[in-house]
N, C-alpha and C positions, 0 to 999 in steps of 0.2 A: 504493499500499500503505499502510496507516495502522495505526502502532506506538508505545505509548505505551512513552515514555522516561523517563518521570516518576521511576522508581525505578532506572534504569540505573548500572550501575556501571562507569564509566569508569575505564579503564587505560591508560598510556602508555608506548610503549616504553622497554625499559632500557637501547636503544640510543642515547636520545633526550639532547640535553643542554639545560640552562636556556639562555633566550632562543633556541632553534634552530626550526625550522619543523617541527614536531611535528603527530601526529594521537595523537588517541586514539581506542581500541575499546570496543565494550560487548559481551563475549559471554554468551551465554546466551540467546539470541532465537534459535526456531525457524526455520530456513529463510532467515535474513537476519544480516550482520553492520554495525549501525551503525558510521557512523564521524565524527569531527567534528575541528575546528580546536583544538587543545589553547589556543590564545590567546585563542578567542573560545567559551568552555563556554557560553556562553548562546545561540549562535549557532545558525543549524542544521546537522543532522545527515543524514549520506548514508546511506541503506541498498543495500549491495551484496548480492545472491544469495549466499549461504552457499559455496556453490561456486566461486563466480568469484573471490570475498575469497579464498577457501585457493587455486587457480590463482595469484594475483598473489603471495600470499606466499611460495608454494613457488618462483616465478620469482625473488623477491627474494633468496633465498636461495641460489641457484643462479646468482647474479650476474648475470643478463639484463639488468639494468638500470644496470651499471658503467661509468662513463666510460669511453669508448676514445680 
């Protein structure tokens, strides 16, 4: 899939801390969620299907990935 991210508006989670391991997302693209490493903004971005990204976010909010 080829998506032009030139004018993407990237945002980092408000839960992120300075110097942490953070990702940024660029909402607003039909059918996909671009994701990149906040420490390497000129590096590559991954494109996840929008429904898969939403399932991931839902699982994170539900605590499914919490350390046990």
